[in-house]
N, C-alpha and C positions, 0 to 999 in steps of 0.2 A: 489631393486627398492625403490625409495623414493616417497612417496605419498604426494601430495599437500594438503593444508588445505581444499580445496573444497571437495576432496574425503572423508576426515574424516567427514566433516560436513554432507555430503550426507548419510554416514553410521549412523551418530548420529540421523539424521532426521528419517531414516528408523526404527531404534531401538525404538525411541520415538513413532512412529506411531503404531508399534506392541504392545508396552507396554500400550499405551492409550486405544487401542481397547480391549486388554486383561483385563485391569482394569475395562472397561465398562461392559463387558459381563461375567466375571468370578464370581463364587459364592464360590468356594473352597478356603479356607483361605491360603492353601499352594500355589495354583496357583497365588493368589493375591500377596503373598510375592515375588514370582519369577518375576512377571511383575513389581513390584515396584523396584526390583533389576535391571532389564533391564532399567527402566526409569532413575534410579540413574546413571547407567553406561553411558547412553546417555548424561546426564548432565556433567559428568566428562570428556567425550571426547570433548564436546563443550567448556568446560572451558579451556582445554589445546590447542585447535586449533582455537580459535576465540578470539577477543579482547573484548567480552562482559563480563560485570561484573556478578558474580554468581547470584546475586539477580534478574538481568534482565533475565538471562537464565531461572531461575525457574518461573519467571513471564510470559514470552511470549512463552517459549518453553515447559515447563513441568507443566504448571498451569491450563490446561484445562481438562475437563472430557468428557466422551462420545466418540463416534467414531470420529476420527480426520478428519476434512475437512478444505479446505482453508478458510482463512479470506478474507473479501471483502473490498477493498479500492476504494472509488468513487472519481472521479476528474471532476470538472466542467470546461468545455472549453467555455470560453466567449470571443467573439471578439467585437472590436470596430473598424470599418473600416478594415484596414489591420494590426491590432495589437491584441495581445492576453493578457488576464488578468492574472497577476501573483501576488502572495502575498508573503511578506517577513516574515519568521517566527522569532519570538523573540529569541527562544532558540539557533538557529544556524546562524542567520543573512544571510540566503540564501533564494532564491526564488523558488516557486513552484506553480502549479495550485491549486486553492482552493479545499479542500477536506479532506478526512480522512476515518477512519473506518466507515463502514455502521452500524448504530444502528439497533438492533433487533426491530421489531414492525413497522418499517418504510419501505416503498418501495424504490427502487432505486431513483425514482423521488423525493420523500420526503426527502431522505438523501441529495441529491444534493441541493435542495432548502434550507435545514437547514444549510449545510456547507457553501454555498455561502453567506448566511446572516451573519453567525457567523464570518467568516474569512475575507470577503470582504465588508460586510455591504450592499450588494445589493440583490434585489429580482430578481429571474430568472425563466424562463420557460424552463425546459429540453425538447429538441425537437428530438434528434436522437443520437443513439449510434455510436461512432467513432471506438472504439477498446475495446477488452477484452483481457488483457495480463497477462501472468504468470510473476509476479514481478521479480523473480530471473533470468529470461531469458533476461531482458531488463534494470533493474536498478542495481546500484552498491553501496557498495559492496554486495555480496551475503549474505543473512541472513538465519538463521535456522528456517524459518517459511514460510509456503506455503501461498501465497497471490495472489488473482486475482484482477487486477486493471481495473476498468471500467471507460473509458473516454466518457463523454457525452457532446455533443454540447448543450449549453444553451443560450437562448435568454435573453438579458438584458431587464429588465422592468423598474426598478427605484432604487434609493438609491445611497449612496456613502460610502466610507470607514469610519469606526468608530473604534477607538483604542479598542483592546480587549486583552484577556489573551494569545492568541496564536500568533497573527500577529501584526506587527507594521507598515505595509505599504501595499498599493495595487496600482498597476499601470499597464498600457498597454504598451506592447513592440512589436516592429517589429521583424521579424525573424532574421534579420541581426544585431540586436542590443540588444541581450539578456543579462540580468545581470548574476551574478554568481548563478548557479542553485544548488538546493539541490538534488543531483543525486540519493539519496535514494528514492526520491518521484517523481521527474520530470526530464527527460533528454531532451537534445536538439533534439534527434531523435523522441521522443514522440511528442514534439511540432511541429516538421516538419511534422509529420503525420497528426496532427490536421489542419495545414495550407493546406495540400494537400486535406483533406476532405472539408475544407471550400470553396475551389475554384472548387469543382467538385460535381455537383448535383447528379451524377451517382456513387458516391463513394461507394464502398462496404466495410462495416465494417471489420476491421482487427481482427483476433483472432488467438491465438496460437493453 
């Protein structure tokens, strides 16, 4: 039987989760050594079955402490008439909804307000949750990190795009005229869901 890369990545994620929990709660030095070996094994598996660089693997996959929980990625869904706001990232020259990692110490609303200002230059008022998704079930390619993506409809208040270190443009697009998307962060299916919610006052938030 030949196993695909996704299966190896799932096993690596499981080993990493076991190791991280063990390192968080173990006090015996021999147990700690064993869990460190398990973590190193998970890194080796990932190095061989993904295209991630080793320093990236150690940074995002094996660099945390404490009991392992999903990271949170917030995305602001801002409409103007029948168009949705997207920003183009400088690093990859592709488009996505404004957003990013949720900062500790800030609420979901505060994170959305912060990210919208930093990436799109606008002030917004978050008004309702559209979806809460498991990133690896919807975005591509799969990555060895558990992420929950929170999509929240936000009301535009004021402001306009200002050049910044992350994004180089911001614009509104209709559903049938979308630019090249950064599939790691925003997909056409996710945008379609946001449009569906936009046009339905009785929309029930989606969650996995």
